[in-house]
C-alpha positions as CSV (number, residue, x, y, z in Angstrom):
1,X,102.2,123.7,81.1
2,X,99.7,125.7,83.1
3,X,101.0,128.2,85.7
4,X,99.2,126.4,88.6
5,X,101.2,123.2,88.0
6,X,104.5,125.0,88.5
7,X,106.3,124.1,91.8
8,X,106.7,126.7,94.5
9,X,110.5,126.6,94.1
10,X,110.3,127.3,90.4
11,X,107.9,130.2,90.9
12,X,110.2,131.7,93.6
13,X,113.2,131.3,91.3
14,X,111.4,133.1,88.5
15,X,110.3,135.8,90.9
16,X,113.8,136.5,92.2
17,X,115.2,136.4,88.7
18,X,112.6,138.9,87.6
19,X,113.3,141.1,90.7
20,X,117.1,141.0,90.1
21,X,116.8,141.7,86.4
22,X,114.3,144.5,87.0
23,X,116.6,146.1,89.7
24,X,119.6,145.9,87.4
25,X,117.6,147.4,84.5
26,X,116.4,150.2,86.8
27,X,120.0,150.9,87.9
28,X,121.2,151.0,84.4
29,X,118.4,153.3,83.4
30,X,119.2,155.6,86.3
31,X,122.9,155.7,85.4
32,X,122.1,156.4,81.8
33,X,119.8,159.3,82.7
34,X,122.3,160.7,85.2
35,X,125.1,160.5,82.7
36,X,123.0,162.3,80.1
37,X,122.0,165.0,82.5
38,X,125.6,165.5,83.6
39,X,126.7,166.0,80.1
40,X,130.4,165.2,80.8
41,X,131.8,162.6,78.4
42,X,134.8,162.0,80.6
43,X,132.6,160.6,83.3
44,X,131.4,157.7,81.2
45,X,134.0,155.3,82.5
46,X,132.9,156.1,86.1
47,X,129.3,155.5,85.3
48,X,130.1,152.2,83.5
49,X,132.2,151.0,86.4
50,X,129.5,152.0,88.9
51,X,126.9,150.2,86.8
52,X,129.0,147.0,86.7
53,X,129.6,147.0,90.5
54,X,125.9,147.8,91.2
55,X,124.7,145.2,88.7
56,X,126.8,142.3,89.9
57,X,126.2,143.3,93.5
58,X,122.4,143.3,92.9
59,X,122.6,139.9,91.1
60,X,124.8,138.4,93.8
61,X,122.6,139.8,96.6
62,X,119.4,138.5,94.8
63,X,121.0,135.1,94.3
64,X,122.0,134.9,98.0
65,X,118.6,135.9,99.2
66,X,117.0,133.4,96.8
67,X,119.2,130.6,98.1
68,X,118.3,131.5,101.7
69,X,114.6,131.7,100.7
70,X,114.8,128.4,98.8
71,X,116.6,126.5,101.6
72,X,114.6,127.9,104.6
73,X,111.2,128.7,103.1
74,X,110.4,127.0,99.7
75,X,112.0,123.6,100.6
76,X,110.3,123.4,104.1
77,X,107.0,124.4,102.6
78,X,107.4,121.6,100.0
79,X,108.3,119.1,102.7
80,X,105.4,120.3,104.8
81,X,102.9,119.9,102.0
82,X,104.2,116.4,101.3
83,X,103.9,115.5,105.0
84,X,100.3,116.9,105.2
85,X,99.4,114.9,102.0
86,X,100.8,111.8,103.6
87,X,99.0,112.4,106.9
88,X,95.7,113.0,105.0
89,X,95.9,110.1,102.6
90,X,97.7,107.4,104.6
91,X,97.3,105.8,108.0
92,X,100.1,107.8,109.7
93,X,99.8,108.3,113.4
94,X,102.5,110.9,113.8
95,X,103.7,113.1,110.9
96,X,106.8,115.2,111.5
97,X,105.2,118.4,110.1
98,X,107.4,120.7,112.2
99,X,110.6,119.3,110.6
100,X,112.5,122.1,108.8
101,X,109.7,124.6,109.4
102,X,111.4,126.8,112.1
103,X,111.5,129.8,109.7
104,X,107.8,129.4,108.7
105,X,106.5,130.9,112.0
106,X,103.1,129.7,113.0
107,X,102.6,127.7,109.8
108,X,104.5,124.7,111.1
109,X,102.7,124.8,114.4
110,X,99.4,125.0,112.7
111,X,100.2,122.2,110.4
112,X,101.3,120.0,113.3
113,X,98.1,120.9,115.2
114,X,96.0,119.9,112.1
115,X,97.9,116.7,111.8
116,X,97.5,115.8,115.5
117,X,93.7,116.6,115.3
118,X,93.4,114.4,112.2
119,X,95.2,111.6,114.0
120,X,92.9,111.9,117.0
121,X,89.8,112.0,114.8
122,X,91.0,109.0,112.8
123,X,91.7,106.9,115.9
124,X,88.2,107.7,117.3
125,X,86.6,106.8,114.0
126,X,88.6,103.6,113.7
127,X,87.6,102.5,117.2
128,X,83.9,103.2,116.3
129,X,84.1,101.4,113.0
130,X,86.0,98.5,114.7
131,X,83.3,98.0,117.3
132,X,80.6,98.0,114.6
133,X,82.3,95.7,112.2
134,X,83.9,93.1,114.4
135,X,81.1,90.6,114.1
136,X,80.8,91.2,110.3
137,X,84.6,90.5,109.9
138,X,84.3,87.3,111.9
139,X,81.3,86.2,109.8
140,X,83.2,87.1,106.6
141,X,86.3,85.1,107.7
142,X,84.2,82.1,108.5
143,X,82.4,82.2,105.1
144,X,85.7,82.8,103.4
145,X,87.3,79.8,105.1
146,X,84.3,77.7,104.1
147,X,84.4,78.8,100.5
148,X,88.1,78.2,100.3
149,X,87.8,74.6,101.3
150,X,84.8,73.6,99.0
151,X,86.2,70.8,96.9
152,X,84.5,72.2,93.8
153,X,85.7,75.3,91.9
154,X,83.4,78.3,92.5
155,X,83.7,81.6,90.6
156,X,81.6,84.7,90.4
157,X,82.0,86.3,87.0
158,X,80.7,89.7,85.8
159,X,78.6,90.2,82.7
160,X,81.8,91.2,80.9
161,X,83.2,87.8,81.8
162,X,85.8,89.2,84.3
163,X,86.6,87.2,87.5
164,X,85.1,88.8,90.6
165,X,85.5,85.9,93.1
166,X,87.2,82.5,93.1
167,X,88.0,79.9,95.7
168,X,91.1,77.7,96.0
169,X,89.7,74.7,94.1
170,X,88.9,76.9,91.1
171,X,92.4,78.3,91.0
172,X,93.8,74.8,91.2
173,X,91.7,73.4,88.4
174,X,92.3,76.4,86.1
175,X,96.1,76.5,86.5
176,X,97.9,76.5,83.1
177,X,99.4,79.0,80.8
178,X,97.4,81.8,82.5
179,X,96.3,81.4,86.1
180,X,93.0,82.9,87.4
181,X,93.2,86.5,88.7
182,X,90.8,89.1,90.0
183,X,89.7,91.3,87.2
184,X,91.2,89.1,84.5
185,X,89.0,87.8,81.7
186,X,87.7,84.3,82.4
187,X,88.6,83.3,78.8
188,X,92.3,83.8,79.5
189,X,92.0,80.4,81.3
190,X,88.9,78.7,79.9
191,X,87.8,78.2,76.3
192,X,85.0,80.7,75.6
193,X,82.7,78.7,73.3
194,X,80.8,76.5,75.7
195,X,80.5,79.2,78.4
196,X,79.2,81.9,76.0
197,X,76.7,79.5,74.6
198,X,75.3,78.6,78.0
199,X,75.4,82.2,79.2
200,X,73.5,83.3,76.1
201,X,70.8,80.7,76.8
202,X,70.5,81.9,80.4
203,X,70.2,85.5,79.4
204,X,67.6,84.6,76.8
205,X,65.4,83.4,79.5
206,X,66.1,79.7,79.3
207,X,64.9,79.1,82.9
208,X,65.8,82.6,84.2
209,X,67.3,83.2,87.6
210,X,67.8,80.0,89.7
211,X,68.1,77.9,86.6
212,X,71.3,76.0,86.0
213,X,72.8,75.0,82.7
214,X,75.5,72.2,82.7
215,X,78.2,72.0,80.1
216,X,81.7,70.9,79.6
217,X,84.5,73.4,79.2
218,X,88.0,73.1,78.0
219,X,91.0,74.7,79.5
220,X,92.9,77.2,77.4
221,X,95.7,74.6,77.0
222,X,93.4,72.7,74.7
223,X,93.7,69.3,76.4
224,X,92.0,69.2,79.8
225,X,88.3,69.3,80.3
226,X,86.2,70.5,83.3
227,X,82.5,69.9,84.1
228,X,80.8,73.3,84.5
229,X,77.5,74.6,85.8
230,X,76.3,78.2,85.2
231,X,73.7,80.1,87.3
232,X,72.7,83.7,86.9
233,X,73.1,85.9,90.0
234,X,70.0,87.9,89.0
235,X,67.7,87.9,86.1
236,X,68.5,90.0,83.0
237,X,66.6,93.2,82.5
238,X,66.7,96.4,80.4
239,X,68.8,98.3,82.9
240,X,71.4,95.6,83.4
241,X,71.6,93.6,80.1
242,X,74.7,91.7,81.2
243,X,74.0,90.0,84.6
244,X,76.8,88.3,86.6
245,X,76.8,84.6,86.9
246,X,78.2,81.8,89.2
247,X,80.4,79.2,87.6
248,X,80.9,75.9,89.3
249,X,83.7,73.6,88.1
250,X,84.6,70.0,88.7
251,X,87.6,68.0,87.4
252,X,86.4,65.5,84.9
253,X,89.9,64.1,84.3
254,X,90.3,63.0,87.9
255,X,87.0,61.2,88.0
256,X,87.8,59.6,84.6
257,X,91.1,58.3,85.7
258,X,89.7,56.9,88.9
259,X,86.8,55.2,87.1
260,X,89.2,53.8,84.5
261,X,91.5,52.4,87.3
262,X,88.5,50.7,88.9
263,X,87.4,49.3,85.6
264,X,90.8,47.9,84.9
265,X,90.9,46.4,88.3
266,X,87.5,44.8,87.8
267,X,88.6,43.4,84.4
268,X,91.7,41.9,86.1
269,X,89.6,40.3,88.8
270,X,87.1,38.8,86.4
271,X,90.0,37.4,84.3
272,X,91.9,35.9,87.2
273,X,88.8,34.3,88.8
274,X,87.5,33.0,85.5
275,X,90.8,31.3,84.9
276,X,90.8,29.9,88.4
277,X,87.2,28.6,88.0
278,X,88.1,26.8,84.8
279,X,91.1,25.2,86.5
280,X,89.1,24.0,89.4
281,X,86.3,22.6,87.2
282,X,88.9,20.6,85.2
283,X,90.4,19.3,88.4
284,X,87.0,18.2,89.7
285,X,86.3,16.2,86.5
286,X,89.7,14.6,86.8
287,X,89.2,13.6,90.4
288,X,85.9,11.8,89.4
289,X,87.8,9.9,86.8
290,X,90.9,9.0,88.9
291,X,89.0,8.0,92.1
292,X,90.9,7.5,95.3
293,X,94.4,7.1,94.0
294,X,97.8,8.8,94.6
295,X,97.3,10.9,91.6
296,X,93.9,12.0,92.9
297,X,95.4,13.0,96.3
298,X,98.2,15.0,94.5
299,X,95.5,16.7,92.5
300,X,93.6,17.6,95.7
301,X,96.8,19.2,97.2
302,X,97.2,21.2,93.9
303,X,93.6,22.4,94.2
304,X,94.2,23.5,97.8
305,X,97.3,25.4,96.8
306,X,95.3,27.0,93.9
307,X,92.5,28.0,96.3
308,X,95.0,29.5,98.7
309,X,96.6,31.5,95.9
310,X,93.1,32.6,94.8
311,X,92.4,33.9,98.3
312,X,95.7,35.8,98.4
313,X,94.9,37.4,95.0
314,X,91.5,38.3,96.1
315,X,92.9,40.0,99.2
316,X,95.5,41.9,97.1
317,X,92.7,43.1,94.6
318,X,90.6,44.2,97.6
319,X,93.5,46.2,99.0
320,X,94.0,47.9,95.6
321,X,90.4,48.8,95.4
322,X,90.4,50.3,98.8
323,X,93.6,52.2,97.9
324,X,91.7,53.7,95.0
325,X,88.9,54.7,97.4
326,X,91.5,56.3,99.7
327,X,92.9,58.3,96.7
328,X,89.4,59.6,96.2
329,X,89.4,60.9,99.8
330,X,92.6,62.9,99.5
331,X,90.6,66.1,99.7
332,X,89.9,65.2,103.3
333,X,93.5,66.0,104.0
334,X,94.4,69.7,104.5
335,X,95.3,71.6,101.3
336,X,98.5,73.5,102.0
337,X,101.1,75.3,99.8
338,X,104.8,74.5,99.8
339,X,105.3,78.0,101.3
340,X,102.9,77.2,104.2
341,X,105.1,74.2,105.1
342,X,108.3,76.3,104.8
343,X,106.9,79.0,107.1
344,X,105.6,76.6,109.7
345,X,108.9,74.7,109.9
346,X,110.9,78.0,110.1
347,X,108.6,79.3,112.9
348,X,108.8,76.0,114.9
349,X,112.6,75.8,114.7
350,X,112.9,79.5,115.5
351,X,111.2,78.7,118.9
352,X,114.0,76.2,119.5
353,X,116.7,78.7,118.6
354,X,117.5,77.1,115.2
355,X,117.7,79.0,111.9
356,X,116.8,77.3,108.6
357,X,116.5,78.7,105.1
358,X,113.3,77.2,103.6
359,X,111.9,77.7,100.1
360,X,110.0,76.0,97.3
361,X,111.4,75.6,93.8
362,X,108.2,76.7,92.2
363,X,104.8,77.8,93.6
364,X,102.8,74.6,94.4
365,X,100.3,73.2,96.7
366,X,99.2,69.7,97.7
367,X,97.1,67.7,100.1
368,X,98.9,66.3,103.2
369,X,98.6,66.2,107.0
370,X,100.6,69.4,107.6
371,X,100.9,69.1,111.4
372,X,102.6,65.7,111.3
373,X,104.8,66.6,108.3
374,X,106.0,69.8,109.9
375,X,106.6,68.0,113.2
376,X,108.6,65.2,111.5
377,X,110.9,67.5,109.6
378,X,111.3,69.9,112.5
379,X,112.3,66.9,114.7
380,X,114.9,65.7,112.2
381,X,116.3,69.3,111.9
382,X,116.5,69.5,115.7
383,X,118.4,66.2,116.0
384,X,120.8,67.2,113.2
385,X,121.4,70.6,114.9
386,X,122.2,68.8,118.2
387,X,124.7,66.7,116.3
388,X,126.5,69.8,115.1
389,X,124.9,70.3,111.7
390,X,125.2,73.9,110.4
391,X,123.6,76.0,107.7
392,X,120.3,74.1,107.6
393,X,118.1,74.4,104.5
394,X,114.8,73.1,103.2
395,X,113.8,72.8,99.6
396,X,110.4,71.6,98.4
397,X,110.4,70.7,94.7
398,X,108.4,68.6,92.3
399,X,109.4,65.5,90.4
400,X,107.5,63.1,88.2
401,X,106.3,61.1,91.2
402,X,105.2,64.0,93.2
403,X,106.8,66.3,95.8
404,X,110.3,65.9,97.1
405,X,111.2,67.5,100.4
406,X,115.0,67.9,100.9
407,X,116.5,68.8,104.3
408,X,120.1,69.8,103.8
409,X,123.0,70.8,106.1
410,X,126.7,71.3,106.4
411,X,128.4,68.6,108.6
412,X,128.8,64.9,109.0
413,X,127.0,62.4,106.8
414,X,123.9,60.9,108.4
415,X,124.0,57.1,108.2
416,X,120.8,55.1,107.6
417,X,120.9,53.2,110.9
418,X,121.2,56.4,112.9
419,X,118.3,57.9,110.9
420,X,116.2,54.8,111.5
421,X,116.9,55.0,115.2
422,X,115.6,58.6,115.3
423,X,112.5,57.6,113.4
424,X,111.7,54.8,115.9
425,X,112.2,57.0,119.0
426,X,109.2,58.8,120.6
427,X,109.4,62.6,120.3
428,X,107.5,65.5,121.9
429,X,107.1,67.1,118.4
430,X,105.0,64.2,117.2
431,X,102.0,62.6,118.8
432,X,103.3,60.4,121.7
433,X,101.6,57.4,120.2
434,X,103.0,57.9,116.7
435,X,106.7,57.6,115.7
436,X,108.2,59.1,112.7
437,X,108.4,55.7,111.1
438,X,104.7,55.1,111.7
439,X,103.9,58.4,110.0
440,X,106.0,57.5,107.0
441,X,104.3,54.2,106.8
442,X,100.9,55.9,106.8
443,X,102.0,58.1,104.0
444,X,103.3,55.1,102.1
445,X,106.7,56.7,101.7
446,X,110.2,56.6,103.1
447,X,113.1,58.9,103.8
448,X,116.8,58.4,103.1
449,X,120.1,60.3,103.4
450,X,122.2,61.3,100.4
451,X,125.4,63.3,99.5
452,X,124.4,66.8,98.5
453,X,126.2,69.3,96.3
454,X,129.8,70.0,97.4
455,X,130.2,69.4,101.1
456,X,126.5,69.5,101.9
457,X,124.5,66.5,103.1
458,X,120.8,66.0,102.6
459,X,117.9,63.7,103.5
460,X,115.1,63.3,101.0
461,X,111.4,62.7,101.7
462,X,109.2,62.0,98.6
463,X,105.4,62.4,98.9
464,X,104.2,60.5,95.8
465,X,100.5,60.5,96.8
466,X,100.3,64.3,97.2
467,X,97.9,66.0,94.9
468,X,100.1,68.5,93.2
469,X,99.3,71.5,91.0
470,X,102.1,73.8,89.8
471,X,101.3,77.5,89.8
472,X,100.4,80.1,92.3
473,X,98.9,79.1,95.7
474,X,95.2,78.6,95.5
475,X,93.5,80.8,98.1
476,X,90.2,82.7,98.2
477,X,90.1,86.1,96.5
478,X,87.2,88.4,95.8
479,X,86.3,92.1,95.1
480,X,82.6,92.6,94.5
481,X,83.1,96.2,93.4
482,X,84.4,94.8,90.1
483,X,80.8,93.8,89.3
484,X,79.9,97.4,88.7
485,X,83.2,98.8,87.5
486,X,83.3,99.9,83.9
487,X,86.2,98.4,81.9
488,X,88.1,100.1,79.1
489,X,91.2,99.3,77.1
490,X,92.4,102.9,77.0
491,X,95.1,102.8,79.7
492,X,96.0,106.5,79.3
493,X,92.5,107.9,80.3
494,X,91.5,105.2,82.8
495,X,91.3,106.5,86.4
496,X,94.4,105.4,88.3
497,X,92.2,103.6,90.9
498,X,90.6,101.4,88.3
499,X,93.9,100.2,86.7
500,X,95.4,96.8,87.6
501,X,99.0,96.9,88.7
502,X,101.7,94.3,89.1
503,X,104.4,95.4,91.5
504,X,107.6,93.4,91.0
505,X,111.2,93.2,92.0
506,X,114.3,91.1,91.1
507,X,117.4,90.0,92.8
508,X,120.5,89.7,90.6
509,X,124.1,88.4,90.5
510,X,125.3,92.0,90.2
511,X,124.5,95.5,89.0
512,X,125.6,95.4,85.4
513,X,123.3,93.5,82.9
514,X,125.5,94.6,80.0
515,X,128.5,92.9,81.7
516,X,126.7,89.5,82.0
517,X,124.9,89.8,85.4
518,X,121.6,87.9,85.5
519,X,118.4,87.6,87.5
520,X,118.4,85.0,90.3
521,X,115.0,85.7,91.9
522,X,111.7,87.3,90.7
523,X,108.8,88.2,92.9
524,X,105.5,90.0,92.0
525,X,102.2,90.8,93.5
526,X,98.9,92.1,92.0
527,X,97.0,95.2,92.9
528,X,93.3,95.3,91.8
529,X,90.8,98.1,92.5
530,X,93.3,99.8,94.9
531,X,93.9,96.6,97.0
532,X,96.8,94.2,97.2
533,X,95.6,90.7,96.4
534,X,97.4,88.5,99.0
535,X,96.8,85.2,97.2
536,X,98.0,86.4,93.8
537,X,101.8,86.4,94.1
538,X,104.7,85.2,92.1
539,X,107.9,84.2,93.9
540,X,110.5,82.1,92.2
541,X,114.2,81.6,92.3
542,X,115.9,81.7,88.8
543,X,118.9,79.8,87.6
544,X,121.2,82.6,86.3
545,X,123.4,80.1,84.4
546,X,126.4,81.7,86.0
547,X,128.0,81.7,89.5
548,X,126.5,84.1,92.1
549,X,129.4,86.2,93.6
550,X,129.8,86.1,97.3
551,X,129.3,89.9,97.5
552,X,125.8,89.5,96.0
553,X,125.0,86.5,98.3
554,X,125.8,88.7,101.3
555,X,123.1,91.1,100.2
556,X,120.2,88.9,99.1
557,X,121.3,85.6,100.8
558,X,120.8,83.5,97.7
559,X,123.5,80.9,97.3
560,X,124.6,78.9,94.3
561,X,123.2,75.7,95.9
562,X,119.8,77.3,96.2
563,X,119.5,78.0,92.4
564,X,120.4,74.5,91.3
565,X,117.5,73.0,89.4
566,X,115.5,76.2,89.4
567,X,113.8,77.5,86.2
568,X,115.9,79.6,83.8
569,X,115.0,83.1,82.7
570,X,113.0,81.9,79.7
571,X,110.4,80.0,81.9
572,X,110.5,82.5,84.8
573,X,110.2,85.4,82.4
574,X,107.2,83.9,80.7
575,X,105.6,83.3,84.1
576,X,106.1,87.0,85.0
577,X,104.8,88.1,81.6
578,X,101.6,86.0,82.0
579,X,101.2,87.2,85.5
580,X,101.4,90.8,84.4
581,X,99.0,90.6,81.4
582,X,96.7,93.5,81.1
583,X,98.4,95.4,84.0
584,X,100.7,98.4,84.6
585,X,104.1,97.3,85.8
586,X,105.4,99.0,89.0
587,X,108.9,98.8,90.3
588,X,111.4,100.8,92.4
589,X,114.2,102.0,90.1
590,X,112.4,100.3,87.2
591,X,115.1,100.8,84.5
592,X,117.4,98.5,86.4
593,X,114.9,95.5,86.6
594,X,113.5,96.1,83.1
595,X,117.0,96.1,81.6
596,X,117.4,92.4,82.5
597,X,114.0,91.5,81.1
598,X,114.5,93.4,77.9
599,X,117.8,91.7,77.3
600,X,116.1,88.3,77.3
601,X,112.9,89.2,75.4
602,X,113.8,86.7,72.6
603,X,114.3,83.8,75.0
604,X,111.2,84.7,76.9
605,X,109.3,84.9,73.7
606,X,107.3,88.0,74.6
607,X,108.2,91.7,75.0
608,X,107.7,93.6,78.2
609,X,105.9,96.5,76.6
610,X,103.6,97.2,79.5
611,X,103.1,100.7,80.8
612,X,105.5,101.3,83.7
613,X,105.4,103.4,86.8
614,X,108.6,103.9,88.7
615,X,108.1,104.6,92.4
616,X,111.2,106.8,92.4
617,X,109.6,109.2,90.0
618,X,106.2,108.9,91.8
619,X,108.0,109.9,95.0
620,X,109.5,112.9,93.3
621,X,105.9,113.9,92.1
622,X,104.4,113.8,95.6
623,X,107.4,114.7,97.8
624,X,109.4,117.0,95.5
625,X,112.6,116.3,93.6
626,X,114.9,117.4,96.5
627,X,113.6,114.7,98.9
628,X,115.4,111.4,99.2
629,X,113.8,108.7,97.1
630,X,115.4,105.4,98.2
631,X,113.0,102.7,99.1
632,X,114.1,102.8,102.8
633,X,113.5,106.5,103.0
634,X,110.1,106.4,101.3
635,X,109.0,103.6,103.7
636,X,110.2,105.6,106.7
637,X,108.4,108.6,105.4
638,X,105.1,106.7,104.9
639,X,105.5,104.5,108.0
640,X,105.9,101.2,106.1
641,X,108.0,98.7,107.9
642,X,110.2,96.2,106.1
643,X,111.2,93.3,108.4
644,X,115.1,93.2,108.3
645,X,115.0,89.5,107.2
646,X,112.9,90.5,104.2
647,X,114.9,93.5,103.0
648,X,116.8,92.8,99.8
649,X,114.6,89.7,99.1
650,X,112.5,90.0,96.0
651,X,109.2,89.3,97.7
652,X,109.9,91.5,100.8
653,X,110.9,94.5,98.6
654,X,107.9,93.8,96.3
655,X,105.4,93.9,99.2
656,X,107.0,97.1,100.6
657,X,107.0,98.8,97.2
658,X,103.3,97.8,96.7
659,X,102.4,99.4,100.1
660,X,104.2,102.7,99.5
661,X,102.9,102.8,95.9
662,X,99.3,102.7,97.0
663,X,99.9,105.5,99.5
664,X,101.7,107.7,97.1
665,X,99.1,107.0,94.4
666,X,96.4,108.4,96.8
667,X,98.6,111.5,97.4
668,X,99.0,112.0,93.6
669,X,95.3,111.8,93.1
670,X,94.8,114.5,95.8
671,X,97.1,116.7,93.6
672,X,94.7,116.3,90.7
673,X,96.6,113.5,88.9
674,X,93.7,111.1,88.5
675,X,94.6,109.3,85.2
676,X,97.7,107.5,84.0
677,X,98.1,110.1,81.3
678,X,98.2,113.0,83.8
679,X,100.5,111.1,86.1
680,X,102.9,110.2,83.3
681,X,103.2,113.8,82.2
682,X,104.1,114.8,85.7
683,X,106.6,112.0,86.1
684,X,108.3,113.0,82.9
685,X,109.2,116.4,84.5
686,X,111.4,114.5,86.9
687,X,113.0,112.3,84.3
688,X,116.5,113.6,85.1
689,X,116.3,111.4,88.2
690,X,115.7,108.3,86.2
691,X,114.9,107.3,82.6
692,X,111.2,107.1,81.9
693,X,110.3,103.8,80.3
694,X,107.0,104.8,78.7
695,X,108.6,105.7,75.3
696,X,106.1,103.7,73.2
697,X,102.6,104.9,72.6
698,X,100.3,103.9,75.4
699,X,98.0,100.9,74.7
700,X,94.6,101.8,73.5
C-alpha cells in the first residue's frame, strides 16, 4: 500500500511510535556510554534501574501525548475532512465543520468559512439555473406525460441494443421473466432474431433514416407476440457504425382476441338468424296450406312469439358487440398502479383524521376511473370508522378474474342491507349525481361483506374488467447519456459512475437466519448512470411461512394478516434476482440481508453472486472508521431525511440508503477511488467492522 493512502491517524501513530522508540534508544545509549566512562561495575544496577524508569516513563509519556493528539487533533481533522468532502460533493446547506475542531486553531474557522462561501455560491448558482431552466422543465414534463400515455409501446435503443428510453405501455407489454430497465439489454425481454434482422437491413441502407421496417417479435417467454416497427434515429456512418433506433410495439394478442370474439359473435348471429329464417319460411308455407283455420291462427301466434324472441336475441347480440367495443376503449380510462390507489386513499383518509394501512400484494397496474374508485373506498372507510371500526387496512391483489380490492377492519360485521343503504346514499366524496351503487353498476361489478381472518371483517370489491399486468409499475424512464456510454463486462475496472446498482433492503421476522427467522418484505430500487430510476422499483411482502413475532411487528408494522397469500421466498427471491441482473448490489449491513438470500439459493434457483457494496464500509472509507456508521447517523450527516412512517420499512430504508450511497460514492471518487476495484481494496481495510462479501473473483 502506498504511503499517501495511509490515514492521518496511522501516520501519527507511527510517528509517535518512532519518536518513543528513538528516545528510549537514545537514553539507553547514553546510559551505556556513561556506565562505560564511569568504569565502576557496582553501579550497573543503578544504571539499569534508571534506564527502566526512563524507558517506561518515555513510553508512557509518548503514549499519553499520542492519545491526546489522536483525540484532539487527528480525529477532528478526519471529521473535518469528511465534512468538507460532504459539503463539496453533496447538496448540504450547513455543514458543522467546527465540530470537534477547537484545538485546531484557525483551521476550523477557515473550513467553516469555506463551507459557508460554498453554500452561498451554490445557492446563487441554483437560483440562476432555476430561472433559466423552469420553462425547459415544464416542457419536459409535458412531453414526458404525453409519451407515458401513448397507447403504443415506444422505446429508444442504443446501437448496442441497450434500453435508453421507454414509456409505460412498452413496460406493460414487455413484462415477463425480465422486465424492461434502463441500461438493460433489450434482448433480456424480447427475442433477438427478428429485431437483429430488421436492424441489419436498416443499417445496410434499406431505406436509410426515416425508413420504417415492420416485423413481429416474440417475448422472451416464448409464447406472446408483439407487432414491432423499427426506425433509425440517424443514418449509419463510418464514425458511428451502430446508430440508435426507435422501436414501437403493439400488442397482437389483444387485437387477436378481440377480433376472434367478434368473429365468434358474428358466427352465432348468422346461425341464430338462419335458423329463425328457416322456421318462418316453413310456417309461411304451412299457413298457405291450412288457410283460415284454428291451426293457422295458432301458427300465427307461434310465429309472433318467434319474431319477438328473435328481436330479443338481436338486442342481446347487439349489446355484446357494443361491450366488445367498450373493451377496446379501456385505454381511455386512466392507467394507475395499485400503489397509486393505495397512496390516494391513505392521503384522503388522513385529511379526515383516519389512519389506514394500504398495500398491494404484488406490483400491478390496471385501467380504471381512479377518482371515483378512491372516493368510493374512502367513503366506505369513513362510514366504517364512524361506526367504531378499528385498524383499517386495504389490500389490492389479483385473482383469475382480475383485481380484488379488500377493505378490512376490526369490529362489528357489516350486514348487506346496511352496506346497500350506504351505497344508495348521496355523499360528498362522490359526484352529487352519482351514488356508490351507480358507480358499481357502471363498472359492471358489485361489493359484498365477508368474515376475514380471525376477528377481522372485510368487504371485497372485484374489478373484473380491469386491464391487469403483473410486474413493476409502468412509468416513463429515460437517460439519453446511455447512448454514448461505452459498455464493458469488466466490473472491476469500470468507472463507478458507469456501473448499474440495485439498492435493496429486507424486513424479517427476527435477527437470526440460522435460528429460522425469515424475510417478510423485500424492496429494491435501481441506480443507472448515477441517478435513481423512480419507476424501477421492487416492493413486495413475502410469506415467511412462520409466525411474525409481535416484537418484530412493532418495528416494521408487518402483521401476520398482511402476509397471508403473499409470494413465498422462492418467487420473491427470483424477482429480486431478475431485477438485479447485471448490477452491483448495495445494502446497509449487507451480510445480514445476504445471509437470508444465500440460505434459500436452492429454492430461488439462482445464486446471489453479484458484486456487493456495503454502505457501512463505504461510510468508513469516506468518514473514517471511528465515526458512527448507522443508517440514521449517516443520513443525519448527509442531510437525508427518512420520514418516520417509512423508517424500518423495506422501501423507505432502501430509498434512504440509495440517496446516501450516491452522495458517499461522489465523496469516494473525490478521494481518487474511481473504479470498483479501487473502492473494494479500500473497503477491505475496514473489514473488521463487517464481513466483506466480495470473496469470489469479480465478474469479467
